[in-house]
N, CA, C and O atoms as a GROMACS GRO file, in nm:
protein
  584
    1MET      N    1   0.083  -0.114   0.001
    1MET     CA    2  -0.001   0.000   0.005
    1MET      C    3   0.090   0.122   0.001
    1MET      O    4   0.190   0.125   0.073
    2THR      N    5   0.058   0.222  -0.081
    2THR     CA    6   0.141   0.343  -0.092
    2THR      C    7   0.099   0.431   0.025
    2THR      O    8  -0.019   0.450   0.054
    3GLU      N    9   0.204   0.484   0.091
    3GLU     CA   10   0.177   0.575   0.202
    3GLU      C   11   0.110   0.705   0.153
    3GLU      O   12   0.143   0.764   0.050
    4ARG      N   13   0.014   0.742   0.234
    4ARG     CA   14  -0.055   0.870   0.200
    4ARG      C   15   0.024   0.999   0.229
    4ARG      O   16   0.112   1.004   0.315
    5THR      N   17  -0.014   1.100   0.155
    5THR     CA   18   0.057   1.228   0.181
    5THR      C   19  -0.026   1.312   0.272
    5THR      O   20  -0.141   1.281   0.301
    6VAL      N   21   0.035   1.421   0.319
    6VAL     CA   22  -0.039   1.508   0.418
    6VAL      C   23  -0.166   1.568   0.348
    6VAL      O   24  -0.269   1.586   0.413
    7PHE      N   25  -0.156   1.600   0.219
    7PHE     CA   26  -0.264   1.658   0.154
    7PHE      C   27  -0.375   1.555   0.140
    7PHE      O   28  -0.490   1.592   0.165
    8GLN      N   29  -0.350   1.434   0.104
    8GLN     CA   30  -0.448   1.337   0.097
    8GLN      C   31  -0.520   1.302   0.230
    8GLN      O   32  -0.635   1.259   0.232
    9SER      N   33  -0.447   1.324   0.339
    9SER     CA   34  -0.494   1.289   0.472
    9SER      C   35  -0.564   1.402   0.544
    9SER      O   36  -0.622   1.380   0.651
   10MET      N   37  -0.559   1.521   0.490
   10MET     CA   38  -0.630   1.634   0.558
   10MET      C   39  -0.774   1.614   0.573
   10MET      O   40  -0.841   1.576   0.477
   11ALA      N   41  -0.829   1.639   0.694
   11ALA     CA   42  -0.964   1.624   0.715
   11ALA      C   43  -1.044   1.739   0.656
   11ALA      O   44  -1.153   1.721   0.602
   12GLN      N   45  -0.984   1.861   0.666
   12GLN     CA   46  -1.048   1.981   0.613
   12GLN      C   47  -0.971   2.031   0.498
   12GLN      O   48  -0.851   2.053   0.509
   13ARG      N   49  -1.035   2.052   0.386
   13ARG     CA   50  -0.969   2.093   0.265
   13ARG      C   51  -0.977   2.243   0.239
   13ARG      O   52  -0.944   2.289   0.130
   14HIS      N   53  -1.021   2.320   0.339
   14HIS     CA   54  -1.033   2.465   0.314
   14HIS      C   55  -0.935   2.533   0.417
   14HIS      O   56  -0.898   2.472   0.518
   15VAL      N   57  -0.898   2.649   0.390
   15VAL     CA   58  -0.808   2.725   0.475
   15VAL      C   59  -0.882   2.800   0.578
   15VAL      O   60  -0.967   2.882   0.544
   16VAL      N   61  -0.856   2.777   0.703
   16VAL     CA   62  -0.918   2.851   0.810
   16VAL      C   63  -0.811   2.953   0.855
   16VAL      O   64  -0.701   2.922   0.900
   17SER      N   65  -0.858   3.082   0.837
   17SER     CA   66  -0.762   3.192   0.860
   17SER      C   67  -0.827   3.318   0.910
   17SER      O   68  -0.948   3.339   0.901
   18VAL      N   69  -0.738   3.404   0.964
   18VAL     CA   70  -0.774   3.538   1.013
   18VAL      C   71  -0.661   3.633   0.975
   18VAL      O   72  -0.550   3.590   0.943
   19VAL      N   73  -0.691   3.758   0.979
   19VAL     CA   74  -0.584   3.862   0.952
   19VAL      C   75  -0.518   3.892   1.085
   19VAL      O   76  -0.575   3.868   1.191
   20PRO      N   77  -0.398   3.945   1.080
   20PRO     CA   78  -0.312   3.965   1.199
   20PRO      C   79  -0.374   4.059   1.302
   20PRO      O   80  -0.340   4.053   1.420
   21THR      N   81  -0.465   4.148   1.256
   21THR     CA   82  -0.527   4.240   1.344
   21THR      C   83  -0.653   4.188   1.414
   21THR      O   84  -0.714   4.257   1.496
   22ALA      N   85  -0.689   4.067   1.380
   22ALA     CA   86  -0.808   4.003   1.443
   22ALA      C   87  -0.787   3.985   1.590
   22ALA      O   88  -0.674   3.963   1.634
   23THR      N   89  -0.888   3.992   1.665
   23THR     CA   90  -0.867   3.964   1.809
   23THR      C   91  -0.861   3.815   1.840
   23THR      O   92  -0.916   3.735   1.764
   24VAL      N   93  -0.796   3.775   1.946
   24VAL     CA   94  -0.791   3.636   1.977
   24VAL      C   95  -0.931   3.577   2.001
   24VAL      O   96  -0.955   3.459   1.973
   25TYR      N   97  -1.021   3.656   2.050
   25TYR     CA   98  -1.160   3.615   2.067
   25TYR      C   99  -1.217   3.578   1.926
   25TYR      O  100  -1.274   3.471   1.910
   26ALA      N  101  -1.201   3.664   1.829
   26ALA     CA  102  -1.247   3.634   1.697
   26ALA      C  103  -1.190   3.515   1.639
   26ALA      O  104  -1.263   3.442   1.572
   27ALA      N  105  -1.058   3.485   1.659
   27ALA     CA  106  -0.988   3.377   1.612
   27ALA      C  107  -1.043   3.245   1.672
   27ALA      O  108  -1.063   3.145   1.604
   28ALA      N  109  -1.066   3.252   1.810
   28ALA     CA  110  -1.122   3.136   1.880
   28ALA      C  111  -1.261   3.105   1.824
   28ALA      O  112  -1.296   2.988   1.807
   29CYS      N  113  -1.337   3.204   1.794
   29CYS     CA  114  -1.475   3.188   1.738
   29CYS      C  115  -1.459   3.118   1.600
   29CYS      O  116  -1.532   3.023   1.573
   30VAL      N  117  -1.372   3.159   1.516
   30VAL     CA  118  -1.346   3.100   1.385
   30VAL      C  119  -1.302   2.951   1.406
   30VAL      O  120  -1.351   2.862   1.336
   31MET      N  121  -1.215   2.928   1.497
   31MET     CA  122  -1.166   2.786   1.521
   31MET      C  123  -1.285   2.700   1.573
   31MET      O  124  -1.296   2.583   1.536
   32THR      N  125  -1.373   2.755   1.657
   32THR     CA  126  -1.482   2.679   1.707
   32THR      C  127  -1.582   2.650   1.597
   32THR      O  128  -1.630   2.537   1.588
   33ARG      N  129  -1.615   2.749   1.509
   33ARG     CA  130  -1.709   2.726   1.401
   33ARG      C  131  -1.657   2.621   1.308
   33ARG      O  132  -1.735   2.539   1.260
   34ALA      N  133  -1.525   2.619   1.278
   34ALA     CA  134  -1.460   2.531   1.186
   34ALA      C  135  -1.434   2.397   1.251
   34ALA      O  136  -1.400   2.303   1.180
   35ASN      N  137  -1.448   2.382   1.378
   35ASN     CA  138  -1.418   2.264   1.461
   35ASN      C  139  -1.273   2.220   1.432
   35ASN      O  140  -1.246   2.105   1.398
   36CYS      N  141  -1.181   2.316   1.446
   36CYS     CA  142  -1.038   2.283   1.421
   36CYS      C  143  -0.951   2.344   1.542
   36CYS      O  144  -0.998   2.432   1.614
   37GLY      N  145  -0.836   2.298   1.558
   37GLY     CA  146  -0.742   2.336   1.666
   37GLY      C  147  -0.649   2.439   1.636
   37GLY      O  148  -0.563   2.470   1.719
   38SER      N  149  -0.658   2.501   1.511
   38SER     CA  150  -0.564   2.604   1.478
   38SER      C  151  -0.627   2.700   1.370
   38SER      O  152  -0.723   2.667   1.300
   39VAL      N  153  -0.566   2.816   1.364
   39VAL     CA  154  -0.609   2.913   1.255
   39VAL      C  155  -0.482   2.970   1.204
   39VAL      O  156  -0.390   3.001   1.279
   40LEU      N  157  -0.477   2.985   1.069
   40LEU     CA  158  -0.361   3.051   1.009
   40LEU      C  159  -0.384   3.200   1.010
   40LEU      O  160  -0.497   3.248   1.001
   41VAL      N  161  -0.269   3.275   1.023
   41VAL     CA  162  -0.278   3.420   1.020
   41VAL      C  163  -0.213   3.465   0.883
   41VAL      O  164  -0.094   3.445   0.855
   42ILE      N  165  -0.300   3.524   0.806
   42ILE     CA  166  -0.265   3.555   0.664
   42ILE      C  167  -0.291   3.700   0.641
   42ILE      O  168  -0.392   3.753   0.688
   43ASP      N  169  -0.201   3.767   0.568
   43ASP     CA  170  -0.219   3.906   0.538
   43ASP      C  171  -0.306   3.922   0.414
   43ASP      O  172  -0.351   3.823   0.356
   44SER      N  173  -0.331   4.051   0.372
   44SER     CA  174  -0.419   4.073   0.264
   44SER      C  175  -0.369   4.020   0.127
   44SER      O  176  -0.450   4.003   0.035
   45SER      N  177  -0.243   3.996   0.114
   45SER     CA  178  -0.186   3.939  -0.003
   45SER      C  179  -0.172   3.784   0.000
   45SER      O  180  -0.101   3.724  -0.080
   46SER      N  181  -0.242   3.724   0.095
   46SER     CA  182  -0.246   3.581   0.115
   46SER      C  183  -0.105   3.524   0.151
   46SER      O  184  -0.073   3.411   0.112
   47THR      N  185  -0.026   3.596   0.221
   47THR     CA  186   0.105   3.550   0.271
   47THR      C  187   0.087   3.494   0.414
   47THR      O  188   0.026   3.558   0.500
   48LEU      N  189   0.139   3.380   0.435
   48LEU     CA  190   0.123   3.319   0.569
   48LEU      C  191   0.222   3.389   0.662
   48LEU      O  192   0.342   3.391   0.637
   49LEU      N  193   0.167   3.448   0.772
   49LEU     CA  194   0.246   3.518   0.871
   49LEU      C  195   0.270   3.434   0.994
   49LEU      O  196   0.375   3.441   1.058
   50GLY      N  197   0.169   3.353   1.026
   50GLY     CA  198   0.180   3.276   1.149
   50GLY      C  199   0.064   3.177   1.166
   50GLY      O  200  -0.018   3.160   1.076
   51ILE      N  201   0.061   3.112   1.283
   51ILE     CA  202  -0.044   3.016   1.319
   51ILE      C  203  -0.077   3.038   1.468
   51ILE      O  204   0.011   3.066   1.550
   52VAL      N  205  -0.204   3.025   1.498
   52VAL     CA  206  -0.246   3.028   1.638
   52VAL      C  207  -0.314   2.893   1.666
   52VAL      O  208  -0.408   2.856   1.595
   53THR      N  209  -0.270   2.821   1.765
   53THR     CA  210  -0.328   2.698   1.804
   53THR      C  211  -0.396   2.703   1.942
   53THR      O  212  -0.381   2.798   2.019
   54GLU      N  213  -0.471   2.596   1.969
   54GLU     CA  214  -0.530   2.586   2.102
   54GLU      C  215  -0.425   2.600   2.213
   54GLU      O  216  -0.450   2.663   2.315
   55ARG      N  217  -0.312   2.542   2.192
   55ARG     CA  218  -0.200   2.552   2.293
   55ARG      C  219  -0.153   2.697   2.306
   55ARG      O  220  -0.122   2.740   2.417
   56ASP      N  221  -0.148   2.776   2.195
   56ASP     CA  222  -0.109   2.914   2.205
   56ASP      C  223  -0.210   2.992   2.287
   56ASP      O  224  -0.170   3.080   2.363
   57LEU      N  225  -0.345   2.961   2.274
   57LEU     CA  226  -0.444   3.022   2.351
   57LEU      C  227  -0.426   3.003   2.498
   57LEU      O  228  -0.443   3.094   2.579
   58MET      N  229  -0.389   2.878   2.531
   58MET     CA  230  -0.365   2.843   2.673
   58MET      C  231  -0.237   2.904   2.727
   58MET      O  232  -0.239   2.961   2.836
   59THR      N  233  -0.129   2.894   2.657
   59THR     CA  234  -0.002   2.930   2.717
   59THR      C  235   0.039   3.080   2.697
   59THR      O  236   0.113   3.138   2.777
   60ARG      N  237  -0.012   3.140   2.588
   60ARG     CA  238   0.023   3.275   2.551
   60ARG      C  239  -0.080   3.376   2.586
   60ARG      O  240  -0.052   3.496   2.588
   61LEU      N  241  -0.203   3.329   2.615
   61LEU     CA  242  -0.317   3.420   2.645
   61LEU      C  243  -0.367   3.397   2.788
   61LEU      O  244  -0.354   3.484   2.875
   62VAL      N  245  -0.426   3.275   2.811
   62VAL     CA  246  -0.489   3.247   2.940
   62VAL      C  247  -0.392   3.252   3.048
   62VAL      O  248  -0.417   3.318   3.148
   63ALA      N  249  -0.272   3.181   3.034
   63ALA     CA  250  -0.173   3.169   3.140
   63ALA      C  251  -0.113   3.304   3.174
   63ALA      O  252  -0.057   3.319   3.282
   64LYS      N  253  -0.123   3.405   3.086
   64LYS     CA  254  -0.069   3.535   3.108
   64LYS      C  255  -0.178   3.638   3.140
   64LYS      O  256  -0.151   3.758   3.146
   65SER      N  257  -0.303   3.591   3.161
   65SER     CA  258  -0.411   3.675   3.191
   65SER      C  259  -0.435   3.794   3.096
   65SER      O  260  -0.470   3.904   3.139
   66LEU      N  261  -0.415   3.766   2.959
   66LEU     CA  262  -0.444   3.862   2.866
   66LEU      C  263  -0.593   3.865   2.828
   66LEU      O  264  -0.659   3.762   2.841
   67ASP      N  265  -0.646   3.977   2.782
   67ASP     CA  266  -0.783   3.981   2.744
   67ASP      C  267  -0.801   3.943   2.597
   67ASP      O  268  -0.744   4.008   2.509
   68PRO      N  269  -0.881   3.838   2.569
   68PRO     CA  270  -0.898   3.789   2.434
   68PRO      C  271  -0.972   3.890   2.348
   68PRO      O  272  -0.961   3.886   2.226
   69ALA      N  273  -1.046   3.978   2.408
   69ALA     CA  274  -1.124   4.077   2.331
   69ALA      C  275  -1.033   4.194   2.283
   69ALA      O  276  -1.070   4.265   2.190
   70THR      N  277  -0.920   4.213   2.343
   70THR     CA  278  -0.825   4.323   2.305
   70THR      C  279  -0.699   4.276   2.253
   70THR      O  280  -0.633   4.353   2.183
   71THR      N  281  -0.656   4.155   2.279
   71THR     CA  282  -0.529   4.097   2.231
   71THR      C  283  -0.546   4.055   2.087
   71THR      O  284  -0.646   3.991   2.052
   72THR      N  285  -0.451   4.091   2.002
   72THR     CA  286  -0.460   4.053   1.864
   72THR      C  287  -0.391   3.920   1.838
   72THR      O  288  -0.304   3.883   1.916
   73VAL      N  289  -0.422   3.851   1.737
   73VAL     CA  290  -0.350   3.723   1.704
   73VAL      C  291  -0.205   3.744   1.678
   73VAL      O  292  -0.121   3.659   1.708
   74ALA      N  293  -0.174   3.866   1.621
   74ALA     CA  294  -0.030   3.896   1.598
   74ALA      C  295   0.049   3.894   1.727
   74ALA      O  296   0.169   3.864   1.724
   75ASP      N  297  -0.013   3.926   1.840
   75ASP     CA  298   0.050   3.924   1.968
   75ASP      C  299   0.087   3.787   2.022
   75ASP      O  300   0.183   3.773   2.099
   76ILE      N  301   0.014   3.687   1.983
   76ILE     CA  302   0.032   3.549   2.040
   76ILE      C  303   0.067   3.441   1.939
   76ILE      O  304   0.096   3.327   1.975
   77MET      N  305   0.062   3.478   1.808
   77MET     CA  306   0.083   3.370   1.712
   77MET      C  307   0.229   3.321   1.708
   77MET      O  308   0.320   3.391   1.753
   78THR      N  309   0.251   3.198   1.653
   78THR     CA  310   0.377   3.152   1.623
   78THR      C  311   0.411   3.207   1.484
   78THR      O  312   0.345   3.176   1.384
   79ARG      N  313   0.515   3.288   1.480
   79ARG     CA  314   0.546   3.354   1.353
   79ARG      C  315   0.624   3.257   1.263
   79ARG      O  316   0.696   3.170   1.311
   80SER      N  317   0.606   3.276   1.128
   80SER     CA  318   0.682   3.191   1.031
   80SER      C  319   0.678   3.041   1.065
   80SER      O  320   0.784   2.980   1.080
   81PRO      N  321   0.567   2.983   1.076
   81PRO     CA  322   0.562   2.844   1.123
   81PRO      C  323   0.627   2.753   1.021
   81PRO      O  324   0.632   2.780   0.901
   82PHE      N  325   0.678   2.639   1.079
   82PHE     CA  326   0.737   2.534   0.989
   82PHE      C  327   0.630   2.480   0.901
   82PHE      O  328   0.524   2.445   0.954
   83CYS      N  329   0.648   2.470   0.768
   83CYS     CA  330   0.549   2.428   0.672
   83CYS      C  331   0.600   2.304   0.600
   83CYS      O  332   0.720   2.278   0.598
   84VAL      N  333   0.509   2.228   0.540
   84VAL     CA  334   0.541   2.118   0.452
   84VAL      C  335   0.471   2.135   0.327
   84VAL      O  336   0.370   2.206   0.318
   85VAL      N  337   0.526   2.064   0.220
   85VAL     CA  338   0.461   2.060   0.090
   85VAL      C  339   0.359   1.957   0.087
   85VAL      O  340   0.370   1.860   0.163
   86PRO      N  341   0.254   1.969   0.001
   86PRO     CA  342   0.147   1.868  -0.001
   86PRO      C  343   0.200   1.720  -0.025
   86PRO      O  344   0.135   1.625   0.019
   87GLU      N  345   0.311   1.703  -0.089
   87GLU     CA  346   0.360   1.563  -0.115
   87GLU      C  347   0.428   1.496   0.000
   87GLU      O  348   0.464   1.378  -0.006
   88THR      N  349   0.445   1.575   0.110
   88THR     CA  350   0.508   1.515   0.227
   88THR      C  351   0.433   1.397   0.276
   88THR      O  352   0.311   1.403   0.292
   89LYS      N  353   0.505   1.284   0.303
   89LYS     CA  354   0.447   1.163   0.362
   89LYS      C  355   0.396   1.187   0.501
   89LYS      O  356   0.458   1.260   0.579
   90VAL      N  357   0.284   1.126   0.532
   90VAL     CA  358   0.227   1.140   0.669
   90VAL      C  359   0.325   1.108   0.783
   90VAL      O  360   0.336   1.181   0.882
   91ALA      N  361   0.398   0.993   0.765
   91ALA     CA  362   0.487   0.952   0.869
   91ALA      C  363   0.603   1.060   0.884
   91ALA      O  364   0.648   1.088   0.995
   92ASP      N  365   0.646   1.114   0.775
   92ASP     CA  366   0.752   1.214   0.781
   92ASP      C  367   0.692   1.341   0.857
   92ASP      O  368   0.761   1.399   0.940
   93ALA      N  369   0.567   1.380   0.827
   93ALA     CA  370   0.507   1.492   0.896
   93ALA      C  371   0.496   1.471   1.041
   93ALA      O  372   0.530   1.558   1.120
   94VAL      N  373   0.448   1.354   1.077
   94VAL     CA  374   0.430   1.311   1.218
   94VAL      C  375   0.572   1.316   1.292
   94VAL      O  376   0.584   1.363   1.405
   95LEU      N  377   0.669   1.268   1.225
   95LEU     CA  378   0.805   1.269   1.278
   95LEU      C  379   0.846   1.412   1.305
   95LEU      O  380   0.897   1.445   1.413
   96ILE      N  381   0.823   1.495   1.211
   96ILE     CA  382   0.855   1.642   1.229
   96ILE      C  383   0.785   1.694   1.357
   96ILE      O  384   0.846   1.761   1.440
   97MET      N  385   0.656   1.662   1.369
   97MET     CA  386   0.578   1.716   1.480
   97MET      C  387   0.634   1.656   1.613
   97MET      O  388   0.644   1.729   1.713
   98ILE      N  389   0.669   1.531   1.615
   98ILE     CA  390   0.722   1.465   1.737
   98ILE      C  391   0.852   1.529   1.769
   98ILE      O  392   0.870   1.565   1.886
   99GLU      N  393   0.941   1.547   1.683
   99GLU     CA  394   1.070   1.605   1.709
   99GLU      C  395   1.072   1.751   1.737
   99GLU      O  396   1.159   1.798   1.810
  100ARG      N  397   0.978   1.824   1.682
  100ARG     CA  398   0.972   1.966   1.712
  100ARG      C  399   0.868   2.007   1.810
  100ARG      O  400   0.858   2.125   1.846
  101GLY      N  401   0.787   1.911   1.857
  101GLY     CA  402   0.686   1.947   1.967
  101GLY      C  403   0.566   2.026   1.924
  101GLY      O  404   0.515   2.107   2.001
  102PHE      N  405   0.519   2.003   1.805
  102PHE     CA  406   0.393   2.067   1.777
  102PHE      C  407   0.297   1.975   1.707
  102PHE      O  408   0.335   1.864   1.669
  103ARG      N  409   0.167   2.020   1.688
  103ARG     CA  410   0.064   1.934   1.639
  103ARG      C  411  -0.003   1.974   1.512
  103ARG      O  412  -0.096   1.908   1.464
  104HIS      N  413   0.046   2.086   1.457
  104HIS     CA  414  -0.017   2.140   1.337
  104HIS      C  415   0.092   2.182   1.242
  104HIS      O  416   0.189   2.245   1.282
  105LEU      N  417   0.075   2.147   1.112
  105LEU     CA  418   0.172   2.180   1.011
  105LEU      C  419   0.092   2.245   0.895
  105LEU      O  420   0.007   2.179   0.835
  106PRO      N  421   0.119   2.375   0.863
  106PRO     CA  422   0.056   2.429   0.745
  106PRO      C  423   0.112   2.360   0.621
  106PRO      O  424   0.228   2.322   0.616
  107ILE      N  425   0.032   2.346   0.527
  107ILE     CA  426   0.066   2.283   0.401
  107ILE      C  427   0.071   2.395   0.292
  107ILE      O  428  -0.031   2.459   0.265
  108VAL      N  429   0.189   2.416   0.232
  108VAL     CA  430   0.210   2.524   0.140
  108VAL      C  431   0.279   2.468   0.020
  108VAL      O  432   0.373   2.390   0.034
  109THR      N  433   0.235   2.505  -0.102
  109THR     CA  434   0.295   2.456  -0.225
  109THR      C  435   0.433   2.533  -0.251
  109THR      O  436   0.466   2.632  -0.186
  110ASP      N  437   0.505   2.481  -0.346
  110ASP     CA  438   0.632   2.540  -0.378
  110ASP      C  439   0.623   2.684  -0.417
  110ASP      O  440   0.718   2.760  -0.400
  111ASN      N  441   0.504   2.722  -0.473
  111ASN     CA  442   0.480   2.862  -0.514
  111ASN      C  443   0.404   2.939  -0.407
  111ASN      O  444   0.336   3.037  -0.438
  112ASN      N  445   0.415   2.898  -0.282
  112ASN     CA  446   0.355   2.962  -0.164
  112ASN      C  447   0.205   2.964  -0.164
  112ASN      O  448   0.150   3.055  -0.102
  113LYS      N  449   0.133   2.876  -0.226
  113LYS     CA  450  -0.009   2.876  -0.217
  113LYS      C  451  -0.038   2.788  -0.088
  113LYS      O  452   0.016   2.679  -0.071
  114ILE      N  453  -0.123   2.842  -0.002
  114ILE     CA  454  -0.160   2.782   0.121
  114ILE      C  455  -0.278   2.686   0.096
  114ILE      O  456  -0.383   2.726   0.045
  115LEU      N  457  -0.259   2.565   0.132
  115LEU     CA  458  -0.365   2.461   0.111
  115LEU      C  459  -0.445   2.431   0.228
  115LEU      O  460  -0.560   2.387   0.216
  116GLY      N  461  -0.387   2.453   0.348
  116GLY     CA  462  -0.457   2.420   0.475
  116GLY      C  463  -0.361   2.376   0.584
  116GLY      O  464  -0.242   2.410   0.580
  117VAL      N  465  -0.411   2.304   0.678
  117VAL     CA  466  -0.322   2.261   0.793
  117VAL      C  467  -0.344   2.111   0.808
  117VAL      O  468  -0.455   2.059   0.810
  118PHE      N  469  -0.226   2.045   0.819
  118PHE     CA  470  -0.225   1.902   0.853
  118PHE      C  471  -0.214   1.896   1.005
  118PHE      O  472  -0.124   1.957   1.064
  119SER      N  473  -0.304   1.823   1.068
  119SER     CA  474  -0.310   1.808   1.218
  119SER      C  475  -0.270   1.668   1.248
  119SER      O  476  -0.290   1.577   1.167
  120VAL      N  477  -0.212   1.648   1.370
  120VAL     CA  478  -0.177   1.512   1.406
  120VAL      C  479  -0.299   1.426   1.412
  120VAL      O  480  -0.287   1.304   1.404
  121ARG      N  481  -0.416   1.484   1.427
  121ARG     CA  482  -0.543   1.411   1.422
  121ARG      C  483  -0.570   1.348   1.280
  121ARG      O  484  -0.643   1.249   1.266
  122ASP      N  485  -0.508   1.408   1.179
  122ASP     CA  486  -0.527   1.360   1.040
  122ASP      C  487  -0.442   1.235   1.016
  122ASP      O  488  -0.464   1.163   0.918
  123ALA      N  489  -0.347   1.209   1.102
  123ALA     CA  490  -0.261   1.098   1.078
  123ALA      C  491  -0.333   0.964   1.110
  123ALA      O  492  -0.404   0.955   1.210
  124LEU      N  493  -0.314   0.865   1.028
  124LEU     CA  494  -0.364   0.732   1.055
  124LEU      C  495  -0.283   0.660   1.167
  124LEU      O  496  -0.164   0.686   1.182
  125PRO      N  497  -0.344   0.573   1.242
  125PRO     CA  498  -0.264   0.507   1.350
  125PRO      C  499  -0.143   0.437   1.298
  125PRO      O  500  -0.040   0.437   1.366
  126ARG      N  501  -0.149   0.375   1.179
  126ARG     CA  502  -0.033   0.305   1.115
  126ARG      C  503   0.080   0.402   1.097
  126ARG      O  504   0.194   0.370   1.130
  127GLU      N  505   0.052   0.524   1.045
  127GLU     CA  506   0.154   0.616   1.015
  127GLU      C  507   0.212   0.681   1.144
  127GLU      O  508   0.329   0.718   1.150
  128VAL      N  509   0.126   0.691   1.243
  128VAL     CA  510   0.177   0.747   1.377
  128VAL      C  511   0.270   0.652   1.431
  128VAL      O  512   0.374   0.693   1.482
  129GLN      N  513   0.242   0.521   1.425
  129GLN     CA  514   0.328   0.413   1.474
  129GLN      C  515   0.465   0.412   1.398
  129GLN      O  516   0.571   0.396   1.458
  130THR      N  517   0.457   0.430   1.260
  130THR     CA  518   0.577   0.436   1.180
  130THR      C  519   0.666   0.552   1.219
  130THR      O  520   0.787   0.535   1.233
  131ALA      N  521   0.607   0.673   1.237
  131ALA     CA  522   0.683   0.796   1.279
  131ALA      C  523   0.741   0.774   1.419
  131ALA      O  524   0.855   0.811   1.445
  132GLN      N  525   0.660   0.711   1.511
  132GLN     CA  526   0.712   0.692   1.646
  132GLN      C  527   0.835   0.601   1.643
  132GLN      O  528   0.934   0.627   1.712
  133SER      N  529   0.829   0.494   1.561
  133SER     CA  530   0.941   0.402   1.542
  133SER      C  531   1.062   0.475   1.491
  133SER      O  532   1.174   0.453   1.538
  134LEU      N  533   1.037   0.568   1.386
  134LEU     CA  534   1.150   0.643   1.336
  134LEU      C  535   1.211   0.737   1.441
  134LEU      O  536   1.333   0.753   1.450
  135ALA      N  537   1.123   0.799   1.518
  135ALA     CA  538   1.176   0.888   1.627
  135ALA      C  539   1.260   0.810   1.724
  135ALA      O  540   1.369   0.854   1.761
  136GLU      N  541   1.214   0.695   1.765
  136GLU     CA  542   1.297   0.614   1.853
  136GLU      C  543   1.427   0.567   1.792
  136GLU      O  544   1.530   0.559   1.860
  137PHE      N  545   1.421   0.537   1.663
  137PHE     CA  546   1.543   0.499   1.600
  137PHE      C  547   1.645   0.615   1.596
  137PHE      O  548   1.763   0.598   1.628
  138HIS      N  549   1.595   0.733   1.555
  138HIS     CA  550   1.678   0.855   1.560
  138HIS      C  551   1.739   0.882   1.690
  138HIS      O  552   1.855   0.921   1.696
  139GLU      N  553   1.662   0.861   1.800
  139GLU     CA  554   1.709   0.884   1.935
  139GLU      C  555   1.819   0.778   1.965
  139GLU      O  556   1.922   0.811   2.025
  140GLN      N  557   1.799   0.662   1.928
  140GLN     CA  558   1.901   0.557   1.958
  140GLN      C  559   2.029   0.581   1.879
  140GLN      O  560   2.138   0.558   1.932
  141VAL      N  561   2.020   0.626   1.757
  141VAL     CA  562   2.140   0.657   1.673
  141VAL      C  563   2.208   0.786   1.739
  141VAL      O  564   2.330   0.788   1.748
  142ASN      N  565   2.138   0.882   1.782
  142ASN     CA  566   2.197   0.997   1.848
  142ASN      C  567   2.264   0.957   1.976
  142ASN      O  568   2.373   1.007   2.005
  143ASP      N  569   2.209   0.874   2.051
  143ASP     CA  570   2.265   0.825   2.178
  143ASP      C  571   2.391   0.751   2.150
  143ASP      O  572   2.491   0.769   2.220
  144ALA      N  573   2.389   0.666   2.045
  144ALA     CA  574   2.508   0.589   2.008
  144ALA      C  575   2.622   0.672   1.959
  144ALA      O  576   2.739   0.640   1.979
  145LEU      N  577   2.584   0.784   1.890
  145LEU     CA  578   2.690   0.873   1.831
  145LEU      C  579   2.734   0.976   1.941
  145LEU      O  580   2.847   1.024   1.939
  146GLY      N  581   2.645   1.007   2.033
  146GLY     CA  582   2.673   1.116   2.127
  146GLY      C  583   2.751   1.078   2.237
  146GLY      O  584   2.782   1.160   2.323
   0.00000   0.00000   0.00000
């Protein structure tokens, strides 16, 4: 069986986004309506500036007692997020997430067209297991060399 790509595995095929001046409250409402755990921050020329995730809401807003009605997404977003191309294999994407500690990867074409976000939830159990095995192998190699 051919391994699926991140684009093939995406649950949502539309881009969920806000502008950088949107309030965090507005972004949370967009995420809730779309039933997703992240929102991309895109400027008027469709350039990806950042991403806001549920974790960002918790650690960069709630934990710091900021007001979601007055705080903008530009204040709490992860700027210039790590992105993958649509042809990236799911196991490779999950490995990136495991090694870098995040759960959402924007999918962007070579010519910078934003296609959406691959979430760890989009990964199939088989591919998650493959990525976990790769991560453990990399750790063992690093330990052996280190």
